[in-house]
C-alpha positions in Angstrom: 1.2 -4.4 -13.7 3.1 -1.7 -11.9 2.6 0.4 -8.9 2.8 4.2 -8.9 3.1 6.6 -6.0 0.8 9.6 -6.3 2.2 12.7 -4.6 0.2 14.9 -2.3 -0.4 17.2 -5.2 -3.0 16.9 -7.9 -1.6 15.9 -11.3 -2.8 15.1 -14.7 -1.0 11.9 -15.6 -0.9 10.5 -19.1 -0.1 6.8 -19.6 3.6 6.1 -19.3 5.3 3.1 -20.9 6.8 2.2 -17.5 3.5 2.2 -15.8 0.8 1.3 -18.2 0.6 -1.4 -20.9 -2.5 -2.5 -22.8 -3.0 -5.3 -20.2 -1.8 -6.3 -16.8 1.6 -7.9 -16.6 1.6 -11.5 -15.5 -0.1 -14.7 -16.3 -1.4 -15.9 -12.9 -5.1 -16.8 -12.6 -5.6 -13.7 -10.4 -4.2 -11.3 -13.1 -6.2 -12.9 -15.9 -9.4 -12.6 -13.8 -8.5 -8.9 -13.2 -8.0 -8.4 -16.9 -11.6 -9.7 -17.5 -13.0 -7.5 -14.8 -11.3 -4.4 -16.3 -13.0 -5.1 -19.6 -16.3 -5.5 -17.8 -15.8 -2.3 -15.9 -14.8 -0.4 -19.0 -18.1 -1.2 -20.7 -20.1 1.0 -18.3 -19.8 4.4 -16.5 -20.5 2.8 -13.1 -18.3 3.8 -10.2 -15.4 1.5 -9.3 -13.8 0.8 -6.0 -10.3 -0.7 -6.2 -8.8 -2.2 -3.0 -5.4 -3.8 -2.3 -2.2 -3.2 -0.4 0.1 -0.3 -1.1 2.2 -0.8 -4.2 0.0 -3.4 -5.9 -0.9 -1.1 -8.8 -4.4 0.2 -8.1 -3.8 3.3 -10.2 -2.9 1.1 -13.2 -6.3 -0.6 -13.1 -7.9 2.8 -13.1 -5.9 3.9 -16.1 -6.7 0.7 -18.0 -10.4 1.0 -17.2 -10.4 4.6 -18.5 -8.3 3.7 -21.6 -10.8 1.0 -22.7 -13.9 3.0 -21.9 -16.0 5.3 -24.0 -14.4 8.2 -22.0 -10.9 7.5 -23.3 -11.1 10.6 -25.6 -11.4 12.8 -22.4 -9.0 13.4 -19.5 -8.2 11.1 -16.7 -7.3 13.2 -13.7 -5.8 11.8 -10.5 -5.7 13.0 -6.9 -4.2 11.5 -3.7 -6.6 12.2 -0.9 -4.2 11.3 1.8 -2.3 14.0 3.7 -4.2 16.9 2.3 -6.1 19.1 4.8 -9.8 19.5 4.2 -9.5 23.1 2.9 -6.9 22.2 0.3 -8.6 18.9 -0.8 -12.0 20.7 -1.1 -10.4 23.4 -3.2 -8.6 20.9 -5.4 -11.7 18.9 -6.1 -14.4 21.6 -6.3 -12.4 24.7 -7.1 -12.8 28.1 -5.3 -13.9 31.7 -6.0 -11.8 34.7 -5.7 -11.4 35.9 -2.1 -12.6 32.6 -0.6 -9.6 32.4 1.6 -6.2 34.1 2.0 -4.3 33.6 -1.2 -7.3 33.0 -3.4 -6.5 35.9 -5.8 -8.6 34.5 -8.7 -11.3 31.9 -9.4 -10.0 28.3 -9.7 -11.6 25.4 -11.5 -11.5 22.1 -9.6 -10.6 18.7 -10.8 -14.1 17.4 -10.9 -15.1 20.2 -13.2 -12.0 19.8 -15.3 -12.7 16.1 -15.7 -16.2 16.7 -17.1 -17.1 13.8 -19.6 -13.9 12.1 -18.4 -12.7 10.2 -15.3 -11.3 11.1 -12.0 -9.2 8.7 -10.0 -9.3 9.3 -6.2 -6.5 7.4 -4.5 -6.5 6.8 -0.7 -10.2 7.7 -0.5 -10.3 5.9 2.9 -8.2 8.7 4.4 -10.8 11.4 3.8 -12.3 13.1 6.8 -16.0 12.7 7.5 -16.6 16.2 6.4 -15.0 15.6 3.0 -16.8 12.3 2.7 -20.1 14.2 3.1 -19.1 16.7 0.3 -18.1 13.8 -2.0 -21.3 12.0 -1.3 -23.4 15.1 -2.2 -21.5 15.4 -5.5 -22.1 11.8 -6.3 -25.8 12.2 -5.7 -26.3 15.5 -7.6 -23.3 16.0 -9.9 -23.3 19.6 -8.8 -20.1 21.6 -8.3 -20.1 24.3 -5.7 -16.8 26.0 -5.4 -15.3 27.0 -2.1 -16.5 30.5 -1.1 -19.6 30.4 -3.3 -23.2 30.4 -2.1 -24.6 28.4 -5.0 -23.6 25.6 -7.4 -21.7 26.7 -10.5 -22.1 23.7 -12.7 -23.4 20.2 -13.1 -20.8 17.8 -14.5 -20.6 14.2 -15.9 -17.6 12.6 -14.3 -16.9 8.9 -13.7 -15.4 8.3 -10.3 -12.8 5.5 -9.7 -11.7 5.3 -6.1 -9.0 3.3 -4.4 -7.8 2.5 -0.9 -5.5 0.2 1.0 -7.8 0.4 4.0 -10.5 -2.1 5.0 -13.5 0.2 4.6 -16.0 -2.1 6.4 -13.8 -1.9 9.5 -13.6 1.9 9.2 -17.4 1.9 8.9 -17.7 -0.1 12.1 -15.4 2.3 13.8 -17.5 5.2 12.5 -14.6 6.6 10.5 -16.1 6.1 7.1 -19.7 6.7 5.9 -21.6 3.6 5.0 -23.7 5.5 2.4 -20.6 6.7 0.7 -19.2 3.2 0.7 -22.2 1.8 -1.2 -22.1 4.8 -3.6 -18.5 4.0 -4.5 -18.7 0.2 -4.3 -20.7 -0.4 -7.5 -17.9 -2.4 -9.2 -15.3 -3.7 -6.7 -11.9 -4.9 -7.9 -9.4 -6.3 -5.5 -5.7 -6.5 -6.4 -3.9 -9.4 -4.6 -0.5 -8.8 -3.2 2.5 -9.9 -5.2 3.5 -12.6 -2.6 0.2 -14.4 -3.4 1.1 -14.6 -7.2 4.8 -15.3 -7.4 4.3 -16.7 -11.0 3.9 -13.1 -12.1 7.3 -12.0 -10.8 9.4 -13.2 -13.9 7.1 -11.2 -16.3 7.4 -8.1 -14.2 11.2 -8.5 -13.9 11.6 -8.9 -17.7 9.3 -5.9 -18.3 11.1 -3.5 -15.9 14.6 -4.7 -16.8 13.9 -3.9 -20.5 12.1 -0.6 -19.7 14.8 0.8 -17.4 17.6 -0.3 -19.6 16.1 1.6 -22.5 15.4 4.6 -20.2 19.0 4.8 -19.0 20.6 3.9 -22.3 22.3 0.6 -21.3 22.1 -3.0 -22.4 19.3 -5.0 -20.8 20.9 -7.2 -18.1 19.9 -10.8 -17.7 19.1 -12.7 -14.5 20.8 -16.0 -13.8 18.4 -18.9 -13.0 19.6 -18.8 -9.4 19.1 -15.0 -9.0 15.6 -15.3 -10.6 14.7 -18.2 -8.2 15.6 -16.1 -5.2 13.6 -13.1 -6.5 10.6 -15.2 -7.1 10.9 -16.6 -3.6 11.2 -13.1 -2.0 7.9 -11.9 -0.3 8.0 -8.3 -1.8 6.4 -6.5 1.1 6.2 -3.3 -1.0 4.6 -5.3 -3.9 5.1 -4.2 -7.5 6.3 -0.7 -6.4 9.2 -2.3 -4.4 10.0 -4.6 -7.3 10.1 -1.8 -9.8 12.4 0.4 -7.8 14.6 -2.6 -7.1 14.9 -3.4 -10.8 16.0 0.2 -11.6 18.8 -0.1 -9.1 19.8 -3.4 -10.6 20.0 -1.9 -14.1 22.0 1.1 -12.9 24.5 -1.1 -10.9 24.8 -3.9 -13.5 28.4 -4.2 -14.9 28.6 -7.6 -16.5 25.2 -7.9 -18.0 24.4 -11.1 -16.1 23.0 -10.7 -12.6 24.1 -13.4 -10.2 22.8 -14.1 -6.6 25.8 -12.3 -5.1 24.7 -9.2 -7.0 21.4 -9.0 -5.1 21.0 -6.9 -1.9 21.3 -8.9 1.3 17.7 -8.2 2.3 16.4 -9.9 -0.8 18.2 -13.1 0.0 16.3 -15.5 2.2 18.8 -17.1 4.6 19.4 -20.7 3.7 20.3 -21.5 7.4 19.5 -19.3 10.4 22.6 -17.6 11.5 23.7 -18.3 15.1 23.7 -15.1 17.1 27.2 -13.9 18.2 27.9 -12.7 21.7 27.8 -9.1 20.4 24.4 -9.6 18.8 23.0 -11.2 21.9 24.2 -8.3 23.9 22.4 -5.9 21.5 19.2 -7.9 21.8 19.5 -7.9 25.6 20.1 -4.2 25.8 17.1 -3.3 23.6 14.8 -5.7 25.4 15.8 -4.2 28.8 15.2 -0.6 27.5 11.7 -1.5 26.5 10.6 -3.8 29.3 12.3 -2.1 32.2 13.1 1.3 30.8 9.6 1.7 29.3 10.9 3.0 26.0 8.9 2.5 22.9 9.5 -0.3 20.4 9.2 2.2 17.6 12.2 4.1 18.9 14.3 1.3 20.3 13.9 -1.4 17.6 11.9 0.0 14.6 14.2 2.9 13.8 17.5 0.9 13.9 15.9 -1.9 12.0 14.7 0.4 9.2 18.3 1.9 9.1 19.6 -1.7 8.8 21.5 -1.6 12.0 19.4 -4.5 13.1 19.0 -7.8 11.2 15.8 -9.8 10.8 17.4 -12.4 13.1 17.8 -9.7 15.8 14.2 -8.6 15.4 12.9 -12.2 15.6 15.0 -12.8 18.7 13.6 -9.7 20.4 10.0 -10.7 19.5 10.6 -14.3 20.7 11.9 -13.1 24.1 8.8 -10.8 24.4 6.5 -13.7 23.6 8.1 -15.9 26.2 7.3 -13.2 28.8 3.8 -12.5 27.5 3.1 -16.3 27.2 2.3 -15.9 23.5 0.0 -12.9 23.7 0.8 -10.3 21.0 -1.6 -7.9 22.7 0.3 -8.1 26.0 3.6 -7.8 24.0 2.5 -4.5 22.6 2.2 -3.0 26.1 5.3 -4.8 27.3 7.3 -3.1 24.5 6.1 0.3 25.4 3.5 0.8 22.7 0.0 2.2 22.8 -2.8 -0.4 22.7 -3.9 1.1 19.3 -0.5 0.1 17.8 -1.5 -3.6 17.9 -2.4 -3.8 14.2 0.5 -1.6 13.0 2.9 -3.8 15.0 1.6 -7.0 13.5 1.6 -5.6 10.0 5.2 -4.5 10.4 6.3 -8.0 11.6 4.4 -9.6 8.7 5.9 -7.3 6.1 9.4 -8.2 7.2 8.6 -11.9 7.7 9.3 -11.6 11.5 6.0 -12.7 13.0 6.8 -15.6 15.3 4.1 -18.3 15.8 2.6 -17.8 19.2 1.3 -21.3 19.9 4.5 -22.7 21.3 4.7 -19.9 23.9 1.2 -20.6 25.0 2.2 -24.1 25.9 5.2 -23.0 28.0 5.7 -24.8 31.4 3.8 -23.0 34.1 1.2 -21.5 31.8 -2.1 -21.4 33.5 -5.0 -22.8 31.6 -6.8 -20.0 29.8 -9.4 -22.0 28.0 -9.5 -22.8 24.3 -7.8 -20.3 21.9 -8.5 -20.1 18.2 -8.1 -17.7 15.4 -10.9 -15.5 16.7 -9.4 -15.2 20.2 -8.6 -11.8 21.5 -4.8 -12.5 21.7 -4.4 -14.2 18.3 -2.1 -12.2 16.0 -4.7 -11.1 13.5 -4.7 -7.7 11.9 
């Protein structure tokens, strides 16, 4: 299985050999179960909701469902709902009439009308505004298309809707950011794609597939992975899931010179350190400086630490050292740490997700037991300060 990155524009995508095969790649129990659920979903026209982290390959499931369904002779159209303003998203989905807005020089047919008797894949549906959710809900209930600028429906269409999101929609419903009635309309068949780190046995199959595919695409011999390199790649957490793995393999193919990829040929960030590196005096000074800028200078973690870390000016060891120092001061409270590091309270989940993605979340329990800690009562996984996103 592979991940794809839809752009902010609507596109009609045909199956590509890099992205879609006749079945999901991998032999884990989770993938085999998903294969069965795809066949089950393909036997009906019911709406499908696909959830999972970014990069796991949600669009691939949508394409396989369409390919094996009775609608395979018609178009599968895809749209990314994230980042599009309401006016543009509404026009792309429903079309518009001439003169509806500045620049509308002629009538335009929307994707829902174009996909009649076919399938539309709506990625990042959790990012829709409440207004657009209401328009989508009305379409799902009636099947009617009313173009922007028109005072009456133009057509009634038969379109299968497959939606996907990396958001927890039940949490967004509780926060009144997603309509509960729309959720139940979309969630007829629910498929969840597990992250790659939970199915490492699928990594060798994915590596073999992408090595061969990109070697053919670039006209070079297919490189091989040494057992040691393969073991390290299987052990890596792949925070970006299949999308990260796919992009990494293409770089490997382009840089390969000998045809055999050894551990030393892998980027440093993909190599789990065998032994934690002792921090040098210079690195300690860097950590001290950044910590002081946030705690005493009230600068934001996102500026002081996040940006240099993403530019690889900071190592994971540096980041872990900074977080550890903060937890010592906050007595193990990640919520207090967010404020201590100059972040908004609402950044709590974003901060934890960032640490988890880069394997830099430090267990908080040992800081709770630090000398001088006042008794705060029992703490468990449901406590307010527990690092849970």
